[in-house]
N, C-alpha and C positions, 0 to 999 in steps of 0.2 A: 241559477246558479255561479257565480262568479269564482273563478278559478287563479290558481295565481303561476305562471308562466315558470316554467325552471330557467334558470340561468345558463344565457346564450354564451358559447365560448368555443375555445381548445377541446377538441376530444380529448378524455385521456385513458388511458388501459394501451397493454403492451399490443393488442392487435391494431390497435386504431394509430397507433404510430410505429407502425413494426419497421420501416423501411428506414425512417431517420433513427430508431434505437438502432440497428443494426448497422450503420452507420458511425454509430458514437462508439459503438460495441469494437470496430475495425480500427477506429482511429483510438481507441485507449489501450488496442494490440500495439498500436505502431510506439506509444508515449510507454508503454512497455519495455518492448524494444531495447528503445534508446537506454535505457537501466542496464540492462540485460548484457548489453557492450563488458561493461563493466564487471562483470561477475565473477570471470575466470580470471581472464587479463590482467586488471589493475593491482590485486594483491601481491603477484608474481612480478609485474613492471616494477613494483616499489622496493621489492628483496633482491632484483637480480641484475636493475638498470641501475636505481638509484639507494642502492646499496645501505637499506634502513634494516639495522637490526634490530631496534628498539620497536615491539608490536606496537606501542602508545602511539609513536610517531609513525607509522605505517600506518594505524586507522585513524588519523588527522583529514582523508578525505572524504571517511565516512563521517567524521562529525564535522567538519561543514558540511557536507551534502543536506545531513540530519538537519542541522540548526537551520540551516538557510528554509528546507522542506516545511518545515516545523510553522514558520513565522510566516511563510508564503502561504501555506494555509489556510491560516487565519484571514490573512485578508484578501484571499479567494473568496470566503465565502459572502466576505463585506464587497467586495466591489461589483460581484457580479448581480447582487441584489440590488446595486447604484445604477452599472451601467449596462448590467447585460449580462448572459452566459460569455455568447460567443465571443466579443472583445475581447476577454479574459483567455479564454481558448487561445486566442490567437498571438496573445501575447505570451502567451508559455512556449509557444512554438518559435516565437520568434527568438526567445533566450537560449532555446537548445542549435541555433544555425553554427555559434561558434565553438561548441564544445567538444566535437569530433577533430576538429582542425589541430585545437588548444593541444588533445592529447597527444594527436602524433606528431606535433610538432615542441613538445614540453621539453625544455631543455634542463629544466629545475621543477624538484617536487613540490614547489609552491605554486607552479600552473598549473598542474594536476589540480590540488588545492581550490586555485582558483577556478579552473572549468567546472568542478563536484560544485562551487557557489551558485554557475549558470544552471547547471543540470536540476541543482535543488528550485529554482524559478521556474524550468520548467515542467517538473515534476507536480511540485506544490499548487501551480495553476491551471496546466494542463487536465491531469488526473482529476484533480478536487472538479473540475470543472465537467469532465465528464459525468462524473458521482451524479452531481446536481441535475445534469439534465436530465440525467436516465429519471432520477428521482421523480423529477419533473410530468416525464413522458406519463409514465405508468399507474401514476396514484396511489392509493394505499392498498390497493389489493393482490396486487404483485411484486411488492417493494422487496420482500427477502430471492426472490427469482432475479428480480432486474440488479440486482447486486453480487449474485452470485456470476449469472451473467458475465459482467461488466468486468469483478475481480478476475474470474477467471480468462477471459481475454487477454487482460496485461499481463499476468503472471503464466502465462503459456506460452508467452512472448519473448517474456522473460527466460524463460527455460530453454526454448527454442533456441535464441537469440546465446543462453551461456555457453550451450553445447557444439552452437556451429562457430561459436571467439574460437573457443578451445581447438577444435577442428583446422582454424584458419592459422591460431597460433603456430600449433604444431607445423606446420607446413611451409607459413612465409615469415614466421615470427611473430612475438609480439607487437610492434607494431610497422607498418601501419595497416596492416588487412584488414583486422578487427573493427577498429574504428570507422574504417569506410566505410563497413555496415549499418552503421549508426548513422551517418549522414547521411543515409539513400532515405531509412526510414524519417528522419528529421527533414525532406525533401516531401516526400509522400505524406507525410502525417499536413504539411503547412497547406500541403495545395490543399487536401480534403475538405481540409476544417474551412479555408479562404472560400472555394467555390460552391459547396455542397451543404455545410452543417447550416443549421437555421436557429432561431433564436427562439429557447425556452420559456423563457421565463413568464410570457400570459400563461403558461400553461398553470406555472404554480400559484397566478391571480386569480385564476378560476377556482383552482381548489381551495384557494382560502376563502373564497366569495360564498362556499356553502360548507366550509369548516367549523364545526361544536369546539367552544371555547376561545369565541371572538375576541374574550376581554385579554387574552394572552398577546392579544398584535401588538401591545403598544410597548412593549418591551425593550430597555437598550441595551448595547451592544457588551455594555458592563456587566448589565445582568443576567442576559444571556448566556458570557464567559463563566458567572460565578456557579449559572445554573447547571453548566456542563460539565465544568471542572469537579466542584467536588457538592453543591448544595441541595441537587436534586438525587435521589442512592443509586438513579439507572443510570441516569445519566455519568455522574460519578465513575461509577463502575466500571463501564466503558471506557471513560476515556483513562482507568491506571490500567485495565484489561488491552488498551491499543498501545497506548507506552510500553508496556511490560514485552508483547507479541513482537514489538521491531525490535527492541530492542536485542531479542535473539534472532532477529533477522539480520540484524546488524553483526554481531558473534559470527554468524554463520556463512556472511559477506567478508569480512574482512580476514576471519581466520581461518576457518574451514580449510580453505584452499590451500595454507601454508603448514597445516599439520598434515596434510595428505601430502603434500611433496615432500615434507619433511621423512614420509616414509618411505617415498623412493615410489612413488603411482607416479605416470606418464602423465601427461600434458590431456590428450585424452580422455583419461581416465579421472583424471581432476576434473576438467570442463562434465564428464558424464557426472558425477555426484554432485558439481556445481546448479548442472541441470536436474534432479531428479525433487529435490526438494523441492523450488516453483511448480514445476511441472504436477507432482500431485497435488502441490496447493490451488495450480490453477483449474485442474480436471475434477479435483473433490469439490470446489466450489458449485459448478455442473448440477452437484446433488443437496449440497450442506444449506446453499440459499433457497430452494423451494421447500428442503425437509425443515425450515425455520421456519416456513408459514403453514409446516402441517404439524411440526410438535413444539412449536415459540423457540427464540432468543435464547433463555438461558437454559436450558440443558445443553447446547452446543456448546456453548462458551464457559463454560464449565467443565465439561467430559474435553473440549477442545484443548485447553490449556493446561490438564492431567495430560493428554498424551505430546505434548510437546517436551514436558515436565521429561516424561519416561526417555525420549528419542534423545535429548539431550546427554541424559546420562547413559544412554546408548555407546551414543556418540565419544563422548570421552572412557569407554573401555573398552575401547573397539581399536583391533590392530589390522585388520585385513577390510581388503576391500569388500567383499560381502556385507559386511557386518556394518558397514558405513553407507551400506548404499541402502540395506534394511531401514536405518534408520537416520536417514537423509528421508525418505519415505514415508515413514510413520512424521518425523516433522512437519511433512509438508500436509498430510491427512489430518494431525491438528491444528495445524494454521488453516485448511481452509473451513476446518468446523465451526473457527471464530471470525473469520473477516466479514462476510456477508452477514451473520448475524450480528453484529454490531455496528455496522452501517442501517441496518432496516432499523435496530431500539433505537437508532437516533432517529428517524423519520418518523419513528410510531410514535416516540414523546411530544417529536420540535413540532410545533406550530406551521405552515406553509408559509406563513409571513414573516418568520426569522428560522425556517427550516436550512439556509444555505448559511445564513452566520452560524447556526450550530453544529454543522457538517464543518466548517471552517474550523472552530476551535476544538473537536473531537480530531479532528485530522493533527491540528497543531500538538496536542499533546501525542498523538500516537506517531508523530514521524520524528518528536521530540526523542521518543525511546533508540531513533538512529544514533541520533548526538551522544544522550545516555550511553547507548552500550558499546560507543566506539570508544568514548571514556574510560567507560569503568571494564571493559572486556580487556581492552590493551593493558591498563594497569593492574588488573589482576594476572595476566598470562605475565606479564612481565615478573612476577612476583611470585607465584605459582604454573608457571607453564602453562598452555592452551588447554592442557586439558584439567590442571586445576580450574581457571577461570570457566570452564564450561559446566563444571559439577554446579557451582557458585549459582551460576547462573539458572541452571534445572528448580535447584530450589525456591529459586528467586518466584518462576515461572508457577510451579504447585502453588506458593502463597498466594498468588495472583489467581488464583482461579477459586482455591478455596474461600478468600473474602468476597467472589464475586456470588459464592453460594450462600453467604451468609447476608450478603446487603441489596444484591441487585433484586429487583421485581421485574416479574415479568410482563413484557410490552404489549403482545400480540395479540389483539383484540378476538375474544373467545378463549383463550389459554389462562391457565391457573394461575394464580397471583402471587404465590408461593416460590 
């Protein structure tokens, strides 16, 4: 009796690729650390050294970062399909090289904006590529766990760096010490990526060879964009939630330190509050990633968005360090429920042949939330104050979660479809 041999190729799975997977976790932590150098210091730099009185003007750096990162995410997926994952990762690190130096020496706010354009390129290429590479390596069974570990590493690094830069700024001033830490991250990340990271595109090709639904392989980039953006109910739901989620992050990044400073909190306390949100966001994903493999993606997304809405309402009404600490922890927990489940849902639905481009489109919409958040939160804060802007964003976040409950279909194999 004649038997058909199984396709020979790279082995999929977390255990089979543990060393490379853990290396990519470390690389993504360094990517997050570069972003974290700005979380505490830059809002205060704009207010104290560049004397930006209007909130809309102060948030221009987040607008520049978000718009650039969103567009770069889209191209990261297409480029990694065409040229491979590793070249795109290296290009992302090279874009980061000037960023710390520009922030240290910036004579005008336009230098800060230009640095954040490069930071957006760095984050869009490097973070997107580490996501795609981990999805390539682990295959379909442990996708939620993989995304939880990836995002946990990145946002724990954001948190640790926000805390560290707050302490450095309190002792040595807003410049240059906090940004020297970012320069070290860039040097180590570039070195690891160049010398130790291996290409993973063949893993995606191997999975595609045995993937059901081969008719979907021939989709054009335009068709994929339409599917992920609005045409496919689940993918469209994931994209709108991603946008609103990062709108919240843009608000927290750009305006919360100013709110805390206006209440008389010290730099170390502001740094601690700036760190609590991404810390619980990061830590929580170690649990919520695998939890989405057990319970499904949709429940975590819906509950996570409603939790974020409640946390933002609490921030708007609070006046003390303790209440703000509780609110930022709650905001981090809600975000942790959402983040890995969204990425895992994209991996569930997208065919391996166009999955990298689908991730790129999703991350385009998700990180457009930074730009939308910077513009809308700045305008709202100029009109109604930071607290008023936060209440408005809380209402939008609750509406986003309810829309997912109505429109999204569960994607995880073996779970319900409602």
